[in-house]
C-alpha positions as CSV (number, residue, x, y, z in Angstrom):
1,M,88.5,91.7,84.1
2,L,91.2,91.8,86.7
3,V,90.2,93.0,90.2
4,T,93.2,95.0,91.6
5,D,91.8,96.3,94.8
6,I,89.0,95.5,97.3
7,E,87.6,97.8,99.9
8,I,85.0,97.1,102.5
9,A,83.3,100.2,103.8
10,Q,80.3,101.3,105.9
11,Y,80.3,98.1,107.8
12,Y,77.8,97.6,110.7
13,Y,76.0,94.8,112.4
14,C,72.2,95.1,112.5
15,S,70.9,93.5,115.6
16,G,67.4,93.7,114.4
17,S,67.9,91.5,111.4
18,S,71.0,89.7,112.8
19,R,73.0,90.5,109.7
20,H,76.4,92.1,108.9
21,I,76.1,94.8,106.3
22,A,78.7,96.6,104.3
23,N,79.5,98.1,100.9
24,V,82.3,96.2,99.0
25,S,84.1,98.1,96.3
26,M,86.0,96.2,93.7
27,T,88.6,98.1,91.5
28,L,88.7,96.9,87.9
29,K,90.8,98.2,85.0
30,H,88.6,101.2,84.0
31,Q,85.9,101.1,86.8
32,V,85.1,100.8,90.4
33,T,82.1,98.7,91.2
34,T,80.4,99.0,94.6
35,L,78.0,96.2,95.8
36,F,75.7,96.3,98.8
37,C,76.2,93.1,100.8
38,R,74.4,91.4,103.7
39,L,75.7,88.4,105.5
40,D,73.9,86.0,107.9
41,L,76.8,85.2,110.2
42,P,77.1,85.0,114.0
43,E,77.4,88.5,115.6
44,D,80.9,87.6,116.9
45,E,82.3,86.2,113.7
46,N,86.0,87.0,113.4
47,A,87.0,89.9,111.2
48,K,89.1,87.9,108.7
49,D,86.3,85.3,108.1
50,R,83.7,88.2,107.8
51,A,85.9,90.0,105.2
52,T,86.2,86.8,103.2
53,A,82.5,86.3,103.3
54,F,81.8,89.9,102.2
55,V,84.2,89.4,99.2
56,A,82.6,86.1,98.3
57,E,79.2,87.7,98.4
58,A,80.3,90.7,96.3
59,T,81.9,88.3,93.8
60,R,78.7,86.3,93.6
61,Q,76.7,89.5,92.8
62,L,79.3,90.7,90.2
63,L,79.2,87.3,88.4
64,R,75.5,87.6,87.9
65,M,75.9,90.8,85.9
66,P,75.2,90.3,82.2
67,E,78.7,90.9,80.9
68,Y,80.1,88.1,83.1
69,R,77.1,85.8,83.1
70,S,77.0,85.8,79.3
71,G,80.7,84.8,79.2
72,R,81.7,88.0,77.3
73,Q,84.1,88.9,80.2
74,T,85.8,86.9,82.8
75,L,86.6,87.9,86.4
76,S,90.0,87.3,88.0
77,F,91.8,88.6,91.1
78,S,95.3,90.1,91.3
79,E,97.8,87.9,93.2
80,T,98.5,91.0,95.4
81,L,95.1,90.4,97.0
82,G,96.4,87.3,98.7
83,G,93.7,84.8,99.8
84,F,90.9,86.6,97.8
85,S,92.4,85.2,94.6
86,A,91.0,81.7,95.5
87,L,87.5,83.1,95.3
88,Q,87.8,83.4,91.5
89,S,86.9,79.8,91.1
90,A,83.9,80.1,93.4
């Protein structure tokens, strides 16, 4: 399936657990999948690196779903997403 859009929403930093938390939505051909992601990164991590880490974590979660894990479907990223297309090989 081709990911055509990615949105990171409801972001916040939890000082109690020292984690960055957000929902990452990935738009596919006939569906939008939203994944809850938590990152163990320094509090002052720059926004671009944090966004890349959120997308990588969401991709990891998505690839563990049965349709991808079994090989019935593959996951790829639209070239319009820029640097995130490099994550498809991760």
